[in-house]
A tleap script that builds the chain and sets N, CA, C and O, in Angstrom:
source leaprc.protein.ff14SB
mol = sequence {
  NMET ILE PRO GLY GLY GLN PRO ASN MET GLN
  GLN LEU LEU GLN GLN ALA GLN LYS MET GLN
  GLN ASP LEU ALA ALA ALA GLN GLU GLU LEU
  ALA ARG THR LEU VAL GLU GLY THR ALA GLY
  GLY GLY LEU VAL LYS ALA THR VAL ASN GLY
  ALA CYS GLU LEU GLN GLY LEU VAL ILE ASP
  PRO LYS ALA VAL ASP PRO GLU ASP THR GLU
  THR LEU ALA ASP LEU VAL LEU ALA ALA VAL
  ARG ASP ALA ASN ALA THR ALA GLN GLN LEU
  GLN GLN GLN LYS LEU GLY PRO LEU ALA GLN
  GLY LEU GLY GLY GLY ILE PRO GLY LEU PRO
  CPHE
}
set mol.1.N position { -13.340 48.878 59.416 }
set mol.1.CA position { -12.585 49.650 59.876 }
set mol.1.C position { -12.553 51.065 59.619 }
set mol.1.O position { -13.163 51.510 58.646 }
set mol.2.N position { -11.970 51.744 60.314 }
set mol.2.CA position { -12.301 53.336 59.739 }
set mol.2.C position { -11.087 53.958 59.328 }
set mol.2.O position { -10.097 53.319 59.686 }
set mol.3.N position { -10.776 55.303 58.507 }
set mol.3.CA position { -9.366 55.125 58.205 }
set mol.3.C position { -8.653 55.704 59.212 }
set mol.3.O position { -9.045 56.408 60.143 }
set mol.4.N position { -7.350 55.255 58.865 }
set mol.4.CA position { -6.301 55.030 59.743 }
set mol.4.C position { -5.353 53.504 60.346 }
set mol.4.O position { -4.284 53.372 60.942 }
set mol.5.N position { -6.408 52.522 59.816 }
set mol.5.CA position { -6.400 51.381 60.220 }
set mol.5.C position { -6.988 50.958 61.615 }
set mol.5.O position { -6.834 49.821 62.060 }
set mol.6.N position { -7.519 51.725 62.125 }
set mol.6.CA position { -8.403 51.437 63.269 }
set mol.6.C position { -9.338 50.896 63.220 }
set mol.6.O position { -10.302 51.481 62.726 }
set mol.7.N position { -9.530 49.173 63.836 }
set mol.7.CA position { -10.994 48.713 63.792 }
set mol.7.C position { -12.229 49.366 64.301 }
set mol.7.O position { -12.146 50.497 64.781 }
set mol.8.N position { -13.207 48.834 64.243 }
set mol.8.CA position { -14.658 49.659 64.631 }
set mol.8.C position { -14.915 48.697 65.615 }
set mol.8.O position { -15.476 47.628 65.373 }
set mol.9.N position { -14.557 49.015 66.614 }
set mol.9.CA position { -14.936 48.456 67.760 }
set mol.9.C position { -16.510 48.160 67.868 }
set mol.9.O position { -16.714 46.982 68.164 }
set mol.10.N position { -17.717 48.951 67.698 }
set mol.10.CA position { -18.822 48.759 67.659 }
set mol.10.C position { -19.123 47.459 66.478 }
set mol.10.O position { -19.575 46.391 66.890 }
set mol.11.N position { -18.893 47.619 65.319 }
set mol.11.CA position { -18.561 46.893 64.023 }
set mol.11.C position { -18.340 45.030 65.092 }
set mol.11.O position { -19.008 43.999 65.159 }
set mol.12.N position { -17.113 45.493 65.676 }
set mol.12.CA position { -16.406 43.865 65.829 }
set mol.12.C position { -17.452 42.889 66.970 }
set mol.12.O position { -17.761 41.705 66.838 }
set mol.13.N position { -17.895 43.958 68.226 }
set mol.13.CA position { -18.499 43.633 69.655 }
set mol.13.C position { -19.896 43.425 68.389 }
set mol.13.O position { -20.856 42.961 69.003 }
set mol.14.N position { -20.210 43.607 67.051 }
set mol.14.CA position { -21.790 43.146 66.791 }
set mol.14.C position { -21.638 41.871 66.374 }
set mol.14.O position { -22.478 41.020 66.665 }
set mol.15.N position { -20.213 41.505 65.419 }
set mol.15.CA position { -19.967 40.263 64.600 }
set mol.15.C position { -19.724 39.203 66.128 }
set mol.15.O position { -20.256 38.094 66.162 }
set mol.16.N position { -18.972 39.658 67.178 }
set mol.16.CA position { -18.933 38.632 67.908 }
set mol.16.C position { -19.850 38.121 68.595 }
set mol.16.O position { -19.948 36.910 68.788 }
set mol.17.N position { -20.858 39.239 69.176 }
set mol.17.CA position { -22.339 38.815 69.268 }
set mol.17.C position { -23.304 38.057 68.758 }
set mol.17.O position { -24.174 37.301 69.190 }
set mol.18.N position { -22.844 38.543 67.485 }
set mol.18.CA position { -23.623 37.644 66.559 }
set mol.18.C position { -23.503 35.813 66.272 }
set mol.18.O position { -24.330 34.922 66.079 }
set mol.19.N position { -21.584 35.898 66.403 }
set mol.19.CA position { -21.231 34.716 66.388 }
set mol.19.C position { -21.801 34.038 67.711 }
set mol.19.O position { -22.575 33.123 67.432 }
set mol.20.N position { -21.615 34.256 69.161 }
set mol.20.CA position { -22.040 34.295 70.077 }
set mol.20.C position { -23.486 33.349 69.906 }
set mol.20.O position { -23.810 32.287 70.437 }
set mol.21.N position { -24.062 34.072 69.100 }
set mol.21.CA position { -25.803 33.764 69.339 }
set mol.21.C position { -26.283 32.290 68.760 }
set mol.21.O position { -27.063 31.417 69.141 }
set mol.22.N position { -25.304 32.506 67.514 }
set mol.22.CA position { -24.930 31.680 66.542 }
set mol.22.C position { -24.639 29.966 67.099 }
set mol.22.O position { -25.167 28.881 66.854 }
set mol.23.N position { -23.313 30.523 68.109 }
set mol.23.CA position { -23.073 29.301 69.276 }
set mol.23.C position { -23.812 28.636 70.068 }
set mol.23.O position { -23.718 27.439 70.340 }
set mol.24.N position { -24.812 29.655 70.585 }
set mol.24.CA position { -25.452 29.157 71.679 }
set mol.24.C position { -26.737 28.544 70.828 }
set mol.24.O position { -27.364 27.684 71.447 }
set mol.25.N position { -27.125 28.796 69.766 }
set mol.25.CA position { -27.914 28.039 69.053 }
set mol.25.C position { -27.661 26.829 68.890 }
set mol.25.O position { -28.080 25.768 69.354 }
set mol.26.N position { -26.507 27.316 67.767 }
set mol.26.CA position { -25.734 25.701 67.658 }
set mol.26.C position { -25.931 24.666 68.644 }
set mol.26.O position { -26.765 23.791 68.407 }
set mol.27.N position { -25.341 24.653 69.608 }
set mol.27.CA position { -25.454 24.256 70.786 }
set mol.27.C position { -26.785 23.617 71.453 }
set mol.27.O position { -26.979 22.561 72.056 }
set mol.28.N position { -27.743 24.863 71.036 }
set mol.28.CA position { -29.488 23.904 71.991 }
set mol.28.C position { -29.726 22.991 70.639 }
set mol.28.O position { -30.368 21.941 70.679 }
set mol.29.N position { -29.165 23.485 69.505 }
set mol.29.CA position { -30.114 22.510 68.505 }
set mol.29.C position { -29.428 20.771 68.858 }
set mol.29.O position { -29.884 19.655 69.103 }
set mol.30.N position { -27.816 21.555 68.662 }
set mol.30.CA position { -27.196 19.896 69.473 }
set mol.30.C position { -27.482 18.762 70.680 }
set mol.30.O position { -27.383 17.552 70.884 }
set mol.31.N position { -27.864 19.878 71.268 }
set mol.31.CA position { -29.063 19.239 72.634 }
set mol.31.C position { -30.077 18.505 72.583 }
set mol.31.O position { -30.383 17.631 73.395 }
set mol.32.N position { -30.879 18.951 71.242 }
set mol.32.CA position { -32.246 18.282 70.948 }
set mol.32.C position { -31.852 17.465 70.115 }
set mol.32.O position { -32.799 16.680 70.169 }
set mol.33.N position { -30.833 16.836 69.013 }
set mol.33.CA position { -30.739 15.721 68.245 }
set mol.33.C position { -30.223 14.611 68.747 }
set mol.33.O position { -29.084 14.674 69.210 }
set mol.34.N position { -30.809 13.591 68.762 }
set mol.34.CA position { -30.433 12.979 69.171 }
set mol.34.C position { -29.750 11.583 67.773 }
set mol.34.O position { -29.974 11.586 66.562 }
set mol.35.N position { -28.957 10.620 68.557 }
set mol.35.CA position { -28.268 10.324 67.059 }
set mol.35.C position { -28.278 8.837 68.404 }
set mol.35.O position { -28.488 8.851 69.617 }
set mol.36.N position { -27.853 7.396 67.157 }
set mol.36.CA position { -27.998 6.102 67.860 }
set mol.36.C position { -26.834 5.648 67.332 }
set mol.36.O position { -26.273 5.958 66.281 }
set mol.37.N position { -26.361 4.427 68.683 }
set mol.37.CA position { -25.219 3.382 68.008 }
set mol.37.C position { -25.333 2.560 68.458 }
set mol.37.O position { -25.860 2.568 69.571 }
set mol.38.N position { -24.887 1.297 67.836 }
set mol.38.CA position { -25.645 0.011 68.164 }
set mol.38.C position { -24.383 -0.651 68.081 }
set mol.38.O position { -23.301 -0.184 67.724 }
set mol.39.N position { -24.696 -1.904 68.492 }
set mol.39.CA position { -23.362 -3.006 69.040 }
set mol.39.C position { -24.160 -3.983 68.762 }
set mol.39.O position { -25.379 -3.820 68.702 }
set mol.40.N position { -23.470 -5.322 68.520 }
set mol.40.CA position { -24.074 -6.681 68.306 }
set mol.40.C position { -24.812 -7.012 67.249 }
set mol.40.O position { -25.779 -7.730 67.501 }
set mol.41.N position { -24.608 -6.641 65.917 }
set mol.41.CA position { -26.182 -6.466 65.466 }
set mol.41.C position { -27.139 -6.139 65.486 }
set mol.41.O position { -28.158 -6.606 64.978 }
set mol.42.N position { -26.861 -4.752 66.441 }
set mol.42.CA position { -28.477 -4.644 66.761 }
set mol.42.C position { -28.938 -4.907 68.124 }
set mol.42.O position { -29.994 -4.523 68.627 }
set mol.43.N position { -27.899 -5.696 68.724 }
set mol.43.CA position { -28.822 -6.188 70.154 }
set mol.43.C position { -28.582 -5.357 71.151 }
set mol.43.O position { -29.113 -5.584 72.238 }
set mol.44.N position { -27.821 -4.346 70.997 }
set mol.44.CA position { -28.068 -2.956 71.854 }
set mol.44.C position { -27.566 -1.901 71.216 }
set mol.44.O position { -26.533 -1.724 70.570 }
set mol.45.N position { -28.897 -0.916 71.642 }
set mol.45.CA position { -28.611 0.266 70.936 }
set mol.45.C position { -28.627 1.577 72.342 }
set mol.45.O position { -29.099 1.537 73.478 }
set mol.46.N position { -27.894 2.622 71.600 }
set mol.46.CA position { -27.316 3.476 72.905 }
set mol.46.C position { -27.945 5.064 72.122 }
set mol.46.O position { -27.731 5.596 71.034 }
set mol.47.N position { -28.260 5.197 72.565 }
set mol.47.CA position { -29.439 7.043 71.913 }
set mol.47.C position { -28.756 8.100 72.478 }
set mol.47.O position { -29.016 8.178 73.679 }
set mol.48.N position { -27.983 8.950 72.089 }
set mol.48.CA position { -27.176 10.243 72.683 }
set mol.48.C position { -27.985 10.911 72.163 }
set mol.48.O position { -28.883 10.565 71.396 }
set mol.49.N position { -27.638 12.238 72.669 }
set mol.49.CA position { -27.664 13.772 71.932 }
set mol.49.C position { -26.779 14.313 71.849 }
set mol.49.O position { -25.838 14.085 72.610 }
set mol.50.N position { -26.698 15.626 70.501 }
set mol.50.CA position { -25.555 16.063 70.065 }
set mol.50.C position { -24.327 16.820 71.056 }
set mol.50.O position { -23.323 17.476 70.780 }
set mol.51.N position { -24.895 16.415 72.208 }
set mol.51.CA position { -24.094 16.704 73.357 }
set mol.51.C position { -22.910 15.802 73.868 }
set mol.51.O position { -21.851 16.087 74.427 }
set mol.52.N position { -23.488 14.578 73.463 }
set mol.52.CA position { -22.785 13.178 73.779 }
set mol.52.C position { -23.252 12.805 75.500 }
set mol.52.O position { -22.583 12.264 76.380 }
set mol.53.N position { -24.567 13.305 75.527 }
set mol.53.CA position { -24.941 12.686 77.022 }
set mol.53.C position { -25.817 11.245 76.445 }
set mol.53.O position { -26.583 11.008 75.511 }
set mol.54.N position { -25.374 10.673 77.285 }
set mol.54.CA position { -26.794 9.202 76.994 }
set mol.54.C position { -27.810 9.531 77.225 }
set mol.54.O position { -27.992 10.290 78.177 }
set mol.55.N position { -29.146 8.966 76.226 }
set mol.55.CA position { -30.659 9.530 76.259 }
set mol.55.C position { -31.317 7.906 76.736 }
set mol.55.O position { -32.341 7.627 77.358 }
set mol.56.N position { -30.423 7.179 76.245 }
set mol.56.CA position { -31.542 6.023 76.065 }
set mol.56.C position { -30.615 5.068 76.176 }
set mol.56.O position { -29.408 5.308 76.156 }
set mol.57.N position { -31.386 3.313 76.365 }
set mol.57.CA position { -30.251 2.198 76.348 }
set mol.57.C position { -31.611 1.204 76.129 }
set mol.57.O position { -32.501 1.017 76.959 }
set mol.58.N position { -31.514 0.644 74.822 }
set mol.58.CA position { -31.787 -0.532 74.609 }
set mol.58.C position { -31.219 -1.917 74.418 }
set mol.58.O position { -30.300 -2.067 73.612 }
set mol.59.N position { -31.867 -3.311 75.344 }
set mol.59.CA position { -31.002 -4.234 74.843 }
set mol.59.C position { -32.119 -5.261 74.877 }
set mol.59.O position { -33.084 -5.467 75.613 }
set mol.60.N position { -31.654 -5.775 73.887 }
set mol.60.CA position { -32.384 -7.132 73.417 }
set mol.60.C position { -32.003 -8.098 74.286 }
set mol.60.O position { -30.884 -8.153 74.796 }
set mol.61.N position { -33.100 -9.048 74.521 }
set mol.61.CA position { -33.376 -9.863 75.429 }
set mol.61.C position { -32.374 -11.271 75.230 }
set mol.61.O position { -31.983 -12.267 75.838 }
set mol.62.N position { -32.294 -10.718 74.194 }
set mol.62.CA position { -31.296 -12.179 73.286 }
set mol.62.C position { -29.884 -11.776 73.990 }
set mol.62.O position { -29.168 -12.772 74.087 }
set mol.63.N position { -29.434 -10.892 74.378 }
set mol.63.CA position { -28.202 -10.198 74.212 }
set mol.63.C position { -27.748 -10.457 75.841 }
set mol.63.O position { -26.642 -10.298 76.356 }
set mol.64.N position { -29.265 -11.001 76.562 }
set mol.64.CA position { -28.771 -11.350 77.750 }
set mol.64.C position { -28.179 -12.730 78.566 }
set mol.64.O position { -29.015 -13.582 78.866 }
set mol.65.N position { -27.132 -12.902 78.834 }
set mol.65.CA position { -26.916 -14.278 79.602 }
set mol.65.C position { -26.306 -13.974 80.978 }
set mol.65.O position { -25.204 -13.448 81.136 }
set mol.66.N position { -27.286 -14.429 82.128 }
set mol.66.CA position { -26.928 -13.982 83.179 }
set mol.66.C position { -25.023 -14.916 83.487 }
set mol.66.O position { -24.169 -14.660 84.336 }
set mol.67.N position { -25.029 -15.637 82.723 }
set mol.67.CA position { -23.491 -16.594 82.799 }
set mol.67.C position { -22.373 -16.059 81.819 }
set mol.67.O position { -21.210 -16.406 81.616 }
set mol.68.N position { -23.066 -15.219 81.368 }
set mol.68.CA position { -21.661 -14.034 80.630 }
set mol.68.C position { -21.727 -12.201 80.269 }
set mol.68.O position { -21.538 -11.456 79.308 }
set mol.69.N position { -22.154 -12.096 81.849 }
set mol.69.CA position { -22.620 -10.528 81.751 }
set mol.69.C position { -21.397 -9.180 81.636 }
set mol.69.O position { -21.504 -7.995 81.951 }
set mol.70.N position { -19.939 -10.158 80.895 }
set mol.70.CA position { -19.062 -9.195 80.715 }
set mol.70.C position { -18.958 -8.999 78.884 }
set mol.70.O position { -18.435 -8.156 78.155 }
set mol.71.N position { -19.625 -10.056 78.687 }
set mol.71.CA position { -19.867 -9.476 76.781 }
set mol.71.C position { -20.961 -8.786 76.702 }
set mol.71.O position { -21.097 -8.378 75.549 }
set mol.72.N position { -21.977 -8.399 77.526 }
set mol.72.CA position { -22.839 -7.835 77.108 }
set mol.72.C position { -22.631 -6.259 77.789 }
set mol.72.O position { -23.390 -5.343 77.472 }
set mol.73.N position { -21.484 -6.070 78.781 }
set mol.73.CA position { -21.264 -4.938 79.487 }
set mol.73.C position { -20.193 -4.579 77.593 }
set mol.73.O position { -20.647 -3.838 76.721 }
set mol.74.N position { -19.512 -4.960 77.533 }
set mol.74.CA position { -18.846 -4.877 76.174 }
set mol.74.C position { -19.853 -4.521 75.245 }
set mol.74.O position { -19.541 -3.529 74.587 }
set mol.75.N position { -20.910 -4.984 74.988 }
set mol.75.CA position { -21.693 -4.529 74.211 }
set mol.75.C position { -22.083 -2.613 74.165 }
set mol.75.O position { -22.100 -1.713 73.326 }
set mol.76.N position { -22.340 -2.786 75.605 }
set mol.76.CA position { -23.289 -1.601 75.740 }
set mol.76.C position { -22.246 -0.404 75.767 }
set mol.76.O position { -22.619 0.726 75.451 }
set mol.77.N position { -20.889 -0.669 76.161 }
set mol.77.CA position { -19.934 0.360 75.828 }
set mol.77.C position { -19.549 0.258 74.551 }
set mol.77.O position { -19.079 1.347 74.221 }
set mol.78.N position { -19.513 -0.514 73.665 }
set mol.78.CA position { -19.567 -0.019 72.171 }
set mol.78.C position { -20.671 0.287 71.790 }
set mol.78.O position { -20.716 0.049 70.583 }
set mol.79.N position { -21.553 0.666 72.122 }
set mol.79.CA position { -23.221 1.241 71.858 }
set mol.79.C position { -23.029 2.264 71.843 }
set mol.79.O position { -23.171 3.066 70.920 }
set mol.80.N position { -22.457 2.498 73.489 }
set mol.80.CA position { -22.439 3.573 73.768 }
set mol.80.C position { -21.336 4.318 73.112 }
set mol.80.O position { -21.754 5.433 72.800 }
set mol.81.N position { -20.096 4.149 72.779 }
set mol.81.CA position { -18.852 4.718 72.012 }
set mol.81.C position { -19.092 5.025 70.198 }
set mol.81.O position { -18.627 5.980 69.577 }
set mol.82.N position { -19.972 3.871 69.624 }
set mol.82.CA position { -20.707 4.509 68.650 }
set mol.82.C position { -21.515 5.352 68.272 }
set mol.82.O position { -21.428 6.040 67.255 }
set mol.83.N position { -22.755 5.353 69.446 }
set mol.83.CA position { -23.839 7.427 69.506 }
set mol.83.C position { -22.592 8.033 69.573 }
set mol.83.O position { -22.358 8.729 68.584 }
set mol.84.N position { -21.574 7.996 70.543 }
set mol.84.CA position { -20.367 9.427 70.505 }
set mol.84.C position { -20.008 9.855 69.611 }
set mol.84.O position { -19.965 11.061 69.369 }
set mol.85.N position { -19.557 8.701 68.688 }
set mol.85.CA position { -18.628 8.797 67.989 }
set mol.85.C position { -19.431 10.058 66.481 }
set mol.85.O position { -18.948 11.032 65.904 }
set mol.86.N position { -20.735 9.380 66.369 }
set mol.86.CA position { -21.431 10.094 65.637 }
set mol.86.C position { -21.930 11.587 66.151 }
set mol.86.O position { -22.025 12.564 65.408 }
set mol.87.N position { -22.278 11.568 67.789 }
set mol.87.CA position { -22.287 12.698 68.070 }
set mol.87.C position { -21.098 13.874 67.669 }
set mol.87.O position { -21.166 14.884 66.970 }
set mol.88.N position { -20.381 13.477 68.168 }
set mol.88.CA position { -18.532 13.935 67.795 }
set mol.88.C position { -18.604 14.462 66.646 }
set mol.88.O position { -18.114 15.588 66.554 }
set mol.89.N position { -19.297 13.774 65.254 }
set mol.89.CA position { -19.279 14.331 64.125 }
set mol.89.C position { -20.036 15.216 63.697 }
set mol.89.O position { -19.621 16.242 63.158 }
set mol.90.N position { -21.745 14.826 63.951 }
set mol.90.CA position { -22.027 16.337 64.090 }
set mol.90.C position { -21.726 17.396 64.935 }
set mol.90.O position { -21.620 18.560 64.549 }
set mol.91.N position { -21.556 16.939 66.320 }
set mol.91.CA position { -20.600 18.605 66.358 }
set mol.91.C position { -19.270 19.516 65.602 }
set mol.91.O position { -18.831 20.652 65.421 }
set mol.92.N position { -19.116 18.587 65.430 }
set mol.92.CA position { -17.951 19.131 64.088 }
set mol.92.C position { -18.580 19.715 63.081 }
set mol.92.O position { -18.030 20.715 62.621 }
set mol.93.N position { -19.999 19.226 62.409 }
set mol.93.CA position { -20.089 19.687 61.171 }
set mol.93.C position { -20.817 21.244 61.752 }
set mol.93.O position { -20.515 22.324 61.244 }
set mol.94.N position { -22.009 21.064 63.126 }
set mol.94.CA position { -22.561 22.069 63.448 }
set mol.94.C position { -21.251 23.331 63.889 }
set mol.94.O position { -21.352 24.479 63.455 }
set mol.95.N position { -20.151 22.933 64.728 }
set mol.95.CA position { -19.784 23.858 65.724 }
set mol.95.C position { -18.570 24.019 64.724 }
set mol.95.O position { -18.285 25.177 64.418 }
set mol.96.N position { -17.702 22.829 64.094 }
set mol.96.CA position { -16.861 23.805 63.544 }
set mol.96.C position { -16.476 25.015 62.896 }
set mol.96.O position { -15.502 25.729 63.134 }
set mol.97.N position { -17.599 25.182 61.834 }
set mol.97.CA position { -17.535 26.807 61.497 }
set mol.97.C position { -17.223 27.659 62.029 }
set mol.97.O position { -16.385 28.505 61.716 }
set mol.98.N position { -18.309 27.506 63.570 }
set mol.98.CA position { -18.538 28.259 63.689 }
set mol.98.C position { -17.113 28.712 64.863 }
set mol.98.O position { -16.871 29.845 65.280 }
set mol.99.N position { -16.506 27.698 65.115 }
set mol.99.CA position { -15.118 27.697 65.964 }
set mol.99.C position { -14.173 28.402 65.144 }
set mol.99.O position { -13.449 29.300 65.571 }
set mol.100.N position { -14.195 27.850 63.584 }
set mol.100.CA position { -13.013 28.555 63.265 }
set mol.100.C position { -13.096 30.131 62.575 }
set mol.100.O position { -12.349 30.854 61.915 }
set mol.101.N position { -14.273 30.188 63.062 }
set mol.101.CA position { -15.143 31.901 62.946 }
set mol.101.C position { -14.271 33.178 64.193 }
set mol.101.O position { -13.924 34.351 64.331 }
set mol.102.N position { -14.312 31.745 64.882 }
set mol.102.CA position { -13.332 32.322 66.213 }
set mol.102.C position { -11.810 32.601 66.570 }
set mol.102.O position { -11.179 33.080 67.513 }
set mol.103.N position { -11.544 32.029 65.276 }
set mol.103.CA position { -10.072 31.842 65.500 }
set mol.103.C position { -9.186 30.851 65.799 }
set mol.103.O position { -7.975 30.791 66.011 }
set mol.104.N position { -10.353 29.881 65.750 }
set mol.104.CA position { -9.481 28.455 66.498 }
set mol.104.C position { -10.632 27.653 66.819 }
set mol.104.O position { -11.804 27.871 66.514 }
set mol.105.N position { -10.038 26.488 67.618 }
set mol.105.CA position { -11.353 25.772 68.811 }
set mol.105.C position { -11.756 26.348 69.677 }
set mol.105.O position { -11.303 27.370 70.194 }
set mol.106.N position { -12.780 25.672 69.968 }
set mol.106.CA position { -13.562 26.244 71.135 }
set mol.106.C position { -13.305 25.395 72.895 }
set mol.106.O position { -13.847 24.297 73.018 }
set mol.107.N position { -12.800 25.748 73.674 }
set mol.107.CA position { -12.169 25.282 74.657 }
set mol.107.C position { -13.169 23.960 75.290 }
set mol.107.O position { -14.384 24.122 75.402 }
set mol.108.N position { -12.602 22.858 75.619 }
set mol.108.CA position { -13.709 21.792 75.684 }
set mol.108.C position { -14.851 21.116 74.494 }
set mol.108.O position { -15.726 20.272 74.684 }
set mol.109.N position { -14.373 22.017 72.906 }
set mol.109.CA position { -14.743 21.174 72.389 }
set mol.109.C position { -13.492 19.874 71.848 }
set mol.109.O position { -12.342 20.252 71.622 }
set mol.110.N position { -13.860 18.396 71.685 }
set mol.110.CA position { -12.797 18.039 71.135 }
set mol.110.C position { -12.259 18.166 69.564 }
set mol.110.O position { -11.752 17.333 68.812 }
set mol.111.N position { -12.631 19.741 69.378 }
set mol.111.CA position { -11.761 19.536 67.792 }
set mol.111.C position { -10.966 21.295 67.940 }
set mol.111.O position { -10.216 21.710 67.057 }
savepdb mol mol.pdb
quit
């Protein structure tokens, strides 16, 4: 701040630009970070990135019963939800401090 209580606009702009760069870097890192969720004791494994985008799905042949596709669907959903929960925790760790620095949450993020 300069005398008289006026904020230094140049300094504020530099801080905002750095926070924006930090946020972009954290988002890029999240997009590259993969986390895994499982269900059925590991019969179904879902891999998502830190942005909660499904990247892979592995289904053990033991989980496939043509007579019971509902259970398989439930296992897939559970594995994806498990992976997304882990990804959201990762988002909170990486982006939470940046969001607080911006004076609150970031629109579109779950915190």
